[in-house]
C-alpha positions in Angstrom: 115.1 15.8 -23.8 112.0 15.6 -22.6 109.1 13.9 -24.2 106.0 15.6 -24.2 102.9 13.6 -24.3 99.8 15.4 -25.2 97.0 13.8 -23.1 94.4 16.2 -24.4 93.0 14.1 -27.3 92.9 11.1 -25.0 91.0 12.9 -22.4 88.6 14.3 -25.0 88.1 10.8 -26.4 87.5 9.4 -22.9 85.1 12.3 -22.2 83.2 11.6 -25.5 83.0 7.9 -24.7 81.6 8.6 -21.3 79.0 11.0 -22.7 78.0 8.4 -25.3 77.7 5.8 -22.5 75.7 8.2 -20.4 73.4 9.1 -23.3 72.9 5.4 -24.0 72.1 4.6 -20.4 69.8 7.6 -20.3 68.1 6.5 -23.5 67.9 2.9 -22.1 66.4 4.3 -18.9 63.9 6.5 -20.8 63.0 3.5 -23.0 62.6 1.2 -20.0 60.5 3.8 -18.2 58.4 4.4 -21.3 57.9 0.6 -21.6 56.9 0.3 -18.0 54.6 3.2 -18.3 52.9 1.8 -21.5 52.6 -1.6 -19.8 51.0 0.0 -16.8 48.6 2.0 -18.9 47.7 -1.1 -20.9 47.2 -3.1 -17.8 44.9 -0.6 -16.2 43.0 0.2 -19.4 42.4 -3.6 -19.8 41.0 -3.7 -16.2 38.9 -0.6 -16.8 37.4 -2.0 -20.0 36.7 -5.3 -18.2 35.0 -3.4 -15.4 33.0 -1.3 -17.8 31.7 -4.5 -19.5 30.7 -5.9 -16.1 29.0 -2.5 -15.3 27.1 -2.7 -18.6 26.0 -6.2 -17.9 24.8 -5.1 -14.4 22.9 -2.2 -15.9 21.1 -4.5 -18.2 20.2 -6.8 -15.3 19.1 -3.9 -13.2 16.8 -2.7 -16.0 15.3 -6.2 -16.3 14.8 -6.3 -12.5 13.1 -2.9 -12.5 10.7 -4.1 -15.2 9.9 -7.2 -13.1 9.4 -5.0 -10.0 7.1 -2.7 -11.9 5.1 -5.8 -13.2 5.0 -7.2 -9.6 3.7 -3.8 -8.4 1.0 -3.9 -11.1 0.0 -7.4 -10.2 -0.2 -6.5 -6.5 -2.4 -3.5 -7.3 -4.6 -5.8 -9.4 -4.7 -8.4 -6.6 -5.7 -5.7 -4.1 -8.5 -4.5 -6.3 -9.7 -8.1 -6.8 -9.6 -8.7 -3.0 -11.6 -5.5 -2.4 -14.2 -6.6 -5.0 -14.3 -10.0 -3.5 -14.9 -8.5 0.0 -17.7 -6.4 -1.4 -19.3 -9.4 -3.0 -18.9 -11.5 0.2 -20.5 -8.7 2.2 -23.4 -8.6 -0.3 -23.7 -12.3 -0.1 -23.7 -12.2 3.7 -26.2 -9.3 3.7 -28.6 -10.9 1.3 -30.5 -12.9 3.9 -30.4 -10.0 6.3 -32.7 -7.9 4.3 -35.3 -10.7 4.2 -35.0 -11.2 7.9 -35.2 -7.4 8.5 -38.5 -7.1 6.6 -39.8 -10.2 8.4 -38.9 -8.6 11.7 -40.5 -5.3 10.7 -43.8 -7.2 10.2 -43.5 -9.3 13.4 -42.5 -6.4 15.6 -45.2 -4.0 14.4 -48.0 -3.9 16.9 -51.7 -3.4 16.0 -52.6 0.3 15.7 -49.2 1.4 14.4 -48.0 1.6 10.8 -44.8 2.8 9.1 -44.7 5.6 6.5 -40.9 5.5 5.7 -38.0 3.2 6.2 -34.5 4.5 5.4 -31.3 2.6 5.8 -27.7 3.9 5.9 -25.2 1.2 6.5 -26.6 -0.8 9.4 -28.6 2.2 10.8 -32.3 2.3 10.1 -34.7 5.3 10.5 -38.3 4.3 10.8 -41.1 6.9 10.6 -44.8 6.2 11.1 -48.0 6.8 12.9 -49.4 5.1 16.0 -52.7 5.3 17.8 -51.0 6.2 21.0 -47.6 6.7 22.7 -48.0 3.3 24.4 -48.1 1.6 21.0 -44.9 3.4 20.0 -43.3 2.3 23.3 -44.5 -1.3 22.7 -43.0 -1.2 19.2 -39.6 0.0 20.6 -39.7 -2.9 23.2 -40.3 -5.4 20.5 -37.5 -4.0 18.4 -35.1 -4.5 21.4 -36.2 -8.1 21.8 -35.7 -8.8 18.1 -32.7 -10.8 17.0 -32.2 -8.7 13.8 -32.7 -5.2 15.2 -31.0 -3.5 18.2 -30.4 -0.2 19.9 -33.7 1.4 19.2 -33.9 5.1 20.1 -36.9 7.4 19.9 -36.0 10.5 17.9 -39.3 12.3 17.6 -42.8 11.8 18.8 -45.6 14.3 18.1 -49.1 14.0 19.2 -51.7 15.5 16.8 -55.3 15.1 15.8 -56.3 13.6 12.5 -59.9 13.2 11.5 -60.9 13.9 15.2 -58.6 11.0 16.4 -55.5 11.5 18.5 -52.4 10.0 16.7 -48.7 10.0 17.4 -46.2 10.6 14.6 -42.9 9.1 15.5 -39.4 8.6 14.3 -37.3 5.7 15.7 -33.7 4.8 14.9 -32.4 1.3 15.2 -29.4 -0.8 14.2 -29.6 -3.8 12.0 -27.7 -6.8 13.3 -27.7 -10.6 13.0 -28.1 -13.2 15.7 -24.5 -14.4 15.3 -23.1 -10.9 15.8 -25.5 -10.2 18.7 -24.2 -13.3 20.5 -20.6 -12.3 19.7 -21.3 -8.9 21.2 -22.9 -10.4 24.3 -19.9 -12.8 24.7 -17.5 -9.8 24.5 -19.6 -7.9 27.0 -19.4 -10.9 29.4 -15.6 -10.9 29.3 
């Protein structure tokens, strides 16, 4: 007699247990993978949030620095304007005595027999127009201008001889440069070098 053992149910049971073990391991692996993924996402999100906070703080600081830079630029512009005004005032202060000296030189250099009709000034350039009794008096006037400490570089622009009331007169226009004794000696010192 032979005994017959039916191994089919045992094999099926073993197969079912293996499937259950496989599914449990698969579930555990999926759960573990999901946990690692969630931990990674949480970790990186935390760092991203932290970096965003730092970026926001930097943006606030940058805006503050931009305001300060704009204020500094305004102050520099104001300082430049004030410096320009101060230079103009200092130039006027330096030039104040020059006009007095220039008019004094006009009187001292003017020879007899010659008088001025107009005096125009543009910067340091003067244009003198007048009438003289002769060309020699005009020439003498130009020589005196050259010897003056306050007037230099005289040039004769126009001289016209005409008759007025039966007398021969010379209408003239002379150009000269206004200077000061200190700048004249500085110019001469530079020329000597």
